[in-house]
N, C-alpha and C positions, 0 to 999 in steps of 0.2 A: 744463607738468606737469599730469598728470591731477588733477582736483579731487575729492578723496576726502572732502570735508566731510560730505556726507550719509551716506556709508558709515560714517564714524567715529561719527556720531551714532547710526546704527542699531546699530553694534557695541556702544556703551556701553549703549544701551537694552536690547539682548539680554542683556548681562552682568547688568544690574540685575534684569531680569525673571526670569532663570533661576537667580539666586543661591540661592534657597530651594527650587527645584524638585527633587523626589526623583529623577525620571528623569535630569535633567541631572547631578546629583551622583553617581548610581549609575554612569552611563556614564563620567563623567570619572574616577572612582576606578578603574574597570576599565581605562581607557586608561593611567592611571599605573602600575597593577600590571603591565601588559603591556610596560613599558619594559625592554628588554633591553640598554640602553646603546649601541645602534647608531644612534640618531638623530644627524643631522649637519647642520651649516650651514657651508659653505665660501664663500670669495670675499672681496670687498672692496666698500665703498661710498664713493665720492667724489662728492658732490653739493652743489649750491647749492639749498637749500630756501628759497624766497622767499615772503614774505607778500604775496599779490597785491592786498590792499586798497589799498595806496598806488599800486601800478602802475595799477590800474583807475581810481583817482580822477584821476590825471594824464592817462591815456589819454582818459577821457571829457570832460575839460575842454579839452584841446588844440584841438579844432575850434572851441569857443566863443572861445578866445583869438585864433585866427586870423581868425575873423569880426569880432571887435571891432577888430582891427588894420585889416582891409580896409575897414570902414565909416567910419573917421575921414578928414574934410577939414582938421581942426585938428591941431596938433602938441603943444606943450608944456603941454597942459591937465593938470589934476590926475589925471583918470581914466587918461590915457595913461601918466603916471608910475607909477600903481598897476600897470598892465600890465607895464611894464618891471621894476619892483621884484619883482613876482610871478614873472616868467620867471627872473630871477636867483636868486630864492629857491628855486624849484622845481629849477633846474639844479644849484644847490649841494647841495640835498637828494639828488638822484639821483646826482651825481658822487661824493658821499661813499660811497655804497653800491656804485656801479659800480667804483670804484678798488680796493675790497677784494675784489670778486668776479671781476674780469676775468682774473686769472691762475690761478684755480681752475677746472679743467675737470671736467665730469661724465664720470666713467669708472667704471662699476660692473659687477660680475659676481657673481651669487649663485646658489648651488645648495643647496636644502633637500631632504633625504630623510627620510622617517619611515614606518615600517610597523608595523601593529598587527593582531593576531589576537585576537578576543574571543569568549568563550562566555558569553552572558548567558542563564541558565536553559537553554532548549532552542534558543536562537538563536545562530547562528555568524555573525560579522561579520569582514570583512577590509578594512582601509584601507591605501592606498598613496599617499604624497605624493612627487612628484618635481618640484619647482618650480625653474625656471631663469629668471633675469631678467638681461638684458644691456642696457647703455645706454652708448653712446659718443657724446659731444656733438660736433656740428659746427655752426659759426656760419652763419646764413643769409647768402647774398650779396645778396639783394634784400629790403630791409625794407619797401618800399612795396607792401604787399599789401592786398587788401580784407578778407580773412578773417584777422584777427589771431590767431584761435585755432589757425591752422596753424603759428604761430611758437612756439618754446620760450619759457619764462618769461624767460630771460636775453636772448633776442633782442627781446622786447617792451620790456625796459628800454633796450636799444640804440636801439629805434625811438622811444621817447618822448624819449630824450636827443637824438637827431637832430632830432626835431620842435621841441624847445625851442631848439636852436641855429639852426634855420631861421627861427624867429620873431625871434630877435635880429638876423638878417641882413636883415630887411625894411627898406625905406627909412624908415618911421616910427620904428622902434626905433633905427636908426642916427642919425636926426636928433636924437633926444632923449637919446642915449647919455650926453651930458655933463651933462644936467640932474640935479639932486639927486634921489636916490631917496626914496620915501615911508617915513616912520617910523610905526610903530603908536602909538596905535590909528588905524584908518582913519576918515576923515570920511565919513559916509554921505550922499553927494550923491544927488540925484534920479536921475542916470545910473547910479550904482552900485546903487541900490535898484530901479529900474524896468526897465532894459535887461536882457533875458535873458542876453546874452553877458557883461556885466559882473557880473550876479548870480552866474553860475557861477564867474567868476574869484574873486569874494569868498568863495564857498564853499570853493574850493581853498585860498585863503589861510588860512581858519580851520582847515581839515583839517591843513595842514602845521604850523600852530602847536600843535595839540593832539596830534599823533602823536608818542608818546614811545618807541615800541618800536624795537628794532634793525632790524627789517624783513626780516631774512634770517638763515639759519644755514648755516655751512659744515660739512658732515659728512664725517668721514674715519674709517671703521671697517674693520677686517679680521677675518675669521672663520676660526678655525683648526680648526673641526669640532665644537666643543662647543656644544650648545644650552642656553640658560638655562631655568630653570623657567617664566619668563614667556613665552619663545618657545614652549615646549611647550604651555602652557595656551591660547595663541592658536590653535595648530594643532588642539588638542583641540576647541575650540569650532567650528572649521571642519569637522572630521570629524563632530561631532555634527549640525551643520546639514546636512551632506552626507547623513548617514544618514536624517535626517528627509525631505529632498527625494526621495531614492531610494525611501523607504517610500511616500510618497503618489503617486509616479510609477508604481510597480508595484502599487499597491493602490488602485484607484478607489473602493472602498467606504470605505476609511479617509479618503480625501480628501473624499468626500461627507459623511461623518459629522462631520469636523472643520469643514467649510464650514457645515453646518447649525448646529453648536454656536457657531461664530463669529457667524453671523447672529443666533442667539438671544441671545447675549451683547450684541451691538450693539443689538438691539431692547429688551432689558431695560435697557441703559444709557440709551437714549432715553426709555423709559417712566419710569425712575427720575428722569430730569431733570425730568419733568413732575409727579411725585408729591410729596405733602407730605414734610416732613423725617422724620417718624416712619417712614413706609414705607421711606425710604432706609436708616434705621437697621436695620430688620428685614432688609432685603436684605443689609446689611453683616454682620449677625450670621449669616445663612444662609451667606454666603460664608466667614465664619470657621469655621463648623461644617464646611463642605465641606473647607476647608484642614486642619482638625484631623483629620477622618476620613482624609484622605490621609496625614497624619503618623502616625496610628494604624496604617495599613497598613504604613507604613515600619517602625514599631516592631515589628509582628508579624514582619516579615522578620528584623529584628534578633534577636527572640526565637528564631526558628527557627535562626538561626546560633548563638546561645548554647547551645541544646539540643544542637546538633551538637558544639559545643566540650565540653559536659559529657560527652557519650558518649565523646569522645576521651580526656578526663581520666580517666573511669572505667576505660577500658582501660589507661591508663598506671598508674593507682593499683593496679589488680589485678596488673599485672606487678610493680610495686614491692612489693606485699604478699607475693607468692610469694618474691621475693628476700629480703625481711625475715624471713619465716618460716624460711628456711634459715639466715640469719644468727643468728636467735634460738636455733636448735638448737645451733649452734656455741658461742654464748655460754653456754648452759646447761652444756655439757661443760666449758668453760673455768672456769665458776663453781665446779664441783665440785673441779677441780684447785686453784683458788685457796683454797677452804676448807681443803683439806689443807695447802696452803702456809702459811695463816694460823696453823694450830696449830704448825707447825714454827717460824714466826717468833716466836710467843709463848715457845716453849721456849728459842730462841736468845737472846731478850731477857733471860730469867732468868739464863742462863749469862753473858751480857754484864755484867749488873748484879753478879753474883758476882765475875767477873773484875775489874771496875772496883774493887770493894771491896778485893780482894786487892792490886791495884796501888797503891791508896791506902795500904794498910797497909805495903806494901813501901817506898813513898816515905818514910813516917814513920820506918821502921826505918833507911833509908839516911841520913835527915837527922840521926838520933841518933848515927850512927856517926862516928868520927873516924879519918881515915886517918893512918898513921904515916910513910909514905914517899911522896914525890912521884912517883917512878918507878913505884911499884906502882899509884898512882892513874892515871897516864898509860897504863900497860899495860892496866888495866881498861877505860879509855875506848876504847883502840884495839880491844880485843877486842869491846867492845859495838858500836863503830862498824862493825866487820867483820860482826858478826852482823846488825846492822840492815841493812847493805847487802845481805847474802844474803837477808834477809827481804823487803826491797823488791824484789829481783830475782824472788824466788818470787811475790811479790804481783803484780808486773807481768806475769809469765808467765801466772799464773792469770787475771788480769784480761783479758789478751789472748785467752786461750782462751774465757773466758766471753763476752767481747764478740763473738768470732767466732760462737759458738753462737747468741748472741742475734741478731746480724745475719742469720745464715742463716735462723733461724726467722722473723725479721721480714720478710725478703725473700719467703719462701714465703707468709707470711700476706698480704702486700701483693698478690702475684700473684693469690691466690685471691679477695681482696676486689675486685680490679679486674675479674675475670671476673663476679663477682656483680652488680656495679653500676658500669658504665662511667661513668655520669653523675656518680658521686661520687668519681671517681678523683683529681681535684684536691684534694678535701677530705681524702681518706685520705692523699694525699701530704703535705699540710700537717700532718696529725696525726703521720705518721711522722717528719717533720722536727722537729716539736715534741718528740716522744719522744726522738729522737736527741740533741736539745739538752739534754733533761732528764738523759739518761744521761751526757752529757758533763759536765753541771753536777754530777751526783752524784759522778762520777769526780774532778772538780776539787775538790769538797768533801772527799772522802776524802783526796786528796793533801794538801790543806791541813791535815787532821787529823793526818796522818803528820808533816808539817812541824812542827805544833804540839807533838806528843809529843817529837820530836827536840829541838826548842828547849827544852822543859821539862826534858828529861833533861840537855841541855847546861848549862842554867841551874843545875839542882840540882848537877851535877858541879862547875861553877865555884864555886858557893857552898861546897860541901864543901872544895874545894881552897883557897879563900880562908880558910875557918875553920881548916883544917889549918896553913897557913903562919903564921897568927897565933899558933897555939899550939905551933909547931914547936920553938921554943927551950926551952919548959918541958917538952916531951915527950922531948927528946933524952936526958935523964938516965935516963928510965925505958925507953928504947927496947930496951936489951939484954935486960932481963928480960921484956919484953912482946912481943918480936918473934915468938916462936913462937905465942903466942896470936893475934896479928894475922894471921900466915900462915894459921892454921887458919880464922880468921874470913873471910879473903879467899877461901879455897878454898870455904868454905860459900856465901859470897855469889856467887861465880862459878857454882857449881852451881845455886843458886837463880835466878840471872839467866838461865842457859841454859834452865832450865825455864820461866821467865816469857816469854822470847823465843819459845820453841816455842808456848806457849799464846797469845801475842800473834799469832803467825803463823796459828795455827789460827783465832783469833778474826777476824783479817783476812779469811781465806777465807770464814768464815761470814757476815761482814758483807757481803762482795761478793755472796754468794748471796742474802742478805736484800735488799740493794739491788736486785739484778736482779729478784727476785720482786715487790718493791714496785713497781718500774717497770712490770713486766708487769701488775700489778693496776691501776695508775693508767691504763695504756693500755686495759685492758678496761673500766674504769669510764668512761673518756672515750668509748670506742666505744658503751657502753651509753647514755650521755647523748646522744650524737649520734643514736643510733637513736630515742631518745625524741623528740628535736627533729624528726627526719624524720617520725615518726608524727604529732606535733602539727602540723607543716606540712601534711601530707596532709589531716588533719582540717580545718585552716583552709581549704585549697583547696576541699574538698567544701562546707564551710559557706558559703564566699564565693561559690561557683558557684550554690548554692541562693538565697543572699541576692540575687545579681545578677538571677536570674530573677524573684524576688518583687518586687524593686525596679523592674525593667523593667515588670512587669504593673501595679504601683502607679502608675508614671509615666504609662503609657498611659491609665489611668482618670482621673488627676488633670489630664491635659493640657488637657482642654476648659475646666475651671474656672480653670486657671492658664496661659492662653495667653501672658500677659505675664510678664516678670520672669525668664525662663529664659535662661541664657547659652548661646545656640546655638553660638557660636564654640568654647566648651569642649566642648559636648556631642559635636560631630563627632569630637573626639579622645579622648573619655572611655574608650572601650574599649581604645585603644592605651595610654593612661596606666595603666589598671588592669593590663594585661598586663605593661607595663614595671615597674610598682610591685611586682607579685608576684615577678618575676624578680630585681629589684634588691634586694628585702628579704632574699632568701636569701643574696646576696653579702655584705650588711651583717652578717647573723647570723653568717656564717663568720668575718668580721673581729672581731666582738665576742667570739666563742668563743675565738679565738686570744688576744685581749687579756686576757680573764678567766683563761684558763689560765696565761698568763704572769705574772699577778698572784698566782697560787697559790690562787685561790678553788676550794674543793671543791664549793660549791653553785652554780656558775655557771649551771647549767641553769635554776634559778629566776630568776637575773638576766636570762637570755635571754628567758624568758617575759614578765617585766615590761617588758623593753626593746622587745618587739614592738609594744606599744600606743603607744610614743613615737616610732616611725619616721616621719621626714618625707622628702619627696622634692620637689626643685625641678626641674620639667620645662621644657626648652626644646624647642619643636616648631613646625614651619611650618604655616600655614593659607593659604587663598587670599588673606587680607587682609595677611599678613605673619607675623612670628615672635610666639609667645606665651610668656610666662613664668608658669608656674602652680605653686602650692604644693599638693601632694597628700599627704594623710594617710590613716590607716586608716579608709576609709569616707566621706571628704569631700574637697572640692577647692575651691580659690580662685584665680581669675585675678588674678595680680599686675600684669601689664602686657602691653599689645599694642603691638608695634612695626609700625605700619602701613607697608606697602610695603617692608619690610626683609627681605632674604634672607640676609644675612651673619650667621652665628651669633655671631661675636666681638663684635657690637654689644651683645648681652645679657650679656656676661661680667661687666662692672662691676656691673650691677644684681643679677646672680646672687650674686656674692660679698657685696654689701652686704645682701642678703636672708638671708644665711647667718650665723647667730650662735648663741651659747650652746653651742658644741660644743668648747670648748678642751680639747685632750688626748684627744678621742674619735676613733674611726676614721671615715673617710668613703669611701663606695663610689660610683664614677662608672661608669655604664653608657651606651653609645651604640650606635645602630643606624641604618643608612641614611644615615650622614654620615661624613666623614673623621674619623679619630681625633685630628687635630692640635688641633681645638677643645677636645675633652675633656681633652687633655694640658695645654693652656693654662689651662683652668679649674683643673685640679689644681695647677698651679704657683702660680696666684693664691691658692688656698686655703692652700697651704703657706706662702706669704709672710705671710698675715694671721693665721693660727691655727696653733697647735702641734698638728697633726693628722697621723695616718698616712693617706695617700690612695692608693687603688687604682683603676686605670682598666681596664675590661674591655669588649670589644666583645660586644654581645648580638645574635647572629645569628638568634635565634628570633623577634624582634619584626619583623614586616613593616610598614614605614612609610616615608614619604618622608624621614624624618630626625628622630630624637628623642634628646635627651641627658637623662639623669636623674642627679641628685646626691642620694645617700641618706645620712642621718645620723639620730641620735637627738636629739630636742629636749630642752629642759630639763624 
């Protein structure tokens, strides 16, 4: 097997050296962004990976063992028994590993393909990787070769096993085969200490006693096309180095400049090794200043990117402002209509109060009346029930017509709003749904009121009937003389009842009109509050963009004095977190608005403003070192945990939920980008299990990242 030890050491050294290099990180991010999902790795790997330290140790000692055997005229001396015991010891050591490897054949075939096209400023780069590796093992027929490097690793194990068996077959070893073997510790005789052959034998004895590793690995892997992030980063490093090598190959001036700089740095290093300690400190500070200046250049590039983002946001804000101006004009016209409707509502309220007083007076009159005949009472009830049924039918027809008018108007309104602002379509749809629910609730409340009136009338009638039956015996004597008076009273009551039913029906129609207008007013108010919230959000975005520029400038100036103490791992993802935080906050605000509206709060816009400062976000995101768990708030961030070497998002779920507290009964918004939604859904399920919360999961396609999940909620 090829010895890659020095290659691997160089690989790790390169990783460590380039970890904080701007050019390396810049090109690597560009390579990641250029991932079109077409990278592939196919094939299988079946191999015996052998630690050659123990193989070489036995190979190098075998000739000394053979010489020690050849030089002896004596037989059963102590040193010869040491040789015999060592050969058995080594053979047992080798056979243990040989028996586990002999039936596993090296049979591997792998094909890796990756293509990238990059545009770095004004430079265009194309990379193409098509790596094919094929290995089919065949055992050597002749192990007795001078150049053992020509043999495979497993054949070398076969060779030392054969050599140990040949040693056991010598006359000396056969002669003493029945002698007792030596038990440790060894007695250091003069022959063992001074004879070079026996000294090497003792060294091998010590090596075998102290070797505790397994000594080999059996690898069986199959690749179905998908490359892991670790695979890709390894290829990225190779591409970057390839880019460097091609650059100095095609640019002799660059090679010369780098060579001169390399020699200068070596000379400085040699000079510093001879200088006093204080001079070394000065050089170290100068190096730190150079590093910081390089970082400042990086920050300036970031500032340029921020300015470009601000210009883009300004364009979006301008477009939104035009749409909002049109919406405001419509709202003004609607407000004038609502003012007229409000006057009509006040007039209808007065009439309703008057009618209520009259109904109350009528009930008092009915309670004072005494019926004289049960059939007449039943007939009156039947007439009233029939009229009530007719009134309800009329009410249902009117309600259906009004509802249709309202639905038609609402549909037209929704279509217009959708044209004005496509991005707010989902929110408007939610508002329409809430409004429909409110209309349905108002309808349900009205139907409950009708049921209540009917029940009250039925109760009053039952009371009247009960009172009448109690007094029926005493009233029979006076019935003949009073019947005409009662018939006249009943006729008057029927006429009055018919009048009251008509007025009640008219009142019902007015109430439906009032309810409809009130619903329209609430809808307009809700849209007004939503518009205000959008304006506030736009203002916040503008302010935040300016604050970010100022903060970036401030960070660049303070960086030299504060070189230590900065969390570089978080800094790399800070911009992505900010973008995700801004987008996720809007989703949480929509959920809070729905919650406050459902609770009947008329001033929930103020609650939304105060809730903005309390928004928290727990971010799960990948870095070159592994997953990070970060708490992000309005203007600050805190790294909660780093999962070094971890790429599976579900590992962070338990810690995410345990970090999530104080939000019982509050809504939670989960946003994910660049990662499969199953993990976000699993987090949502865990939160629902541990807290009584409404949880919404949404994919954020605007955030370009290698994978980020944000859990948004309002803290205590």
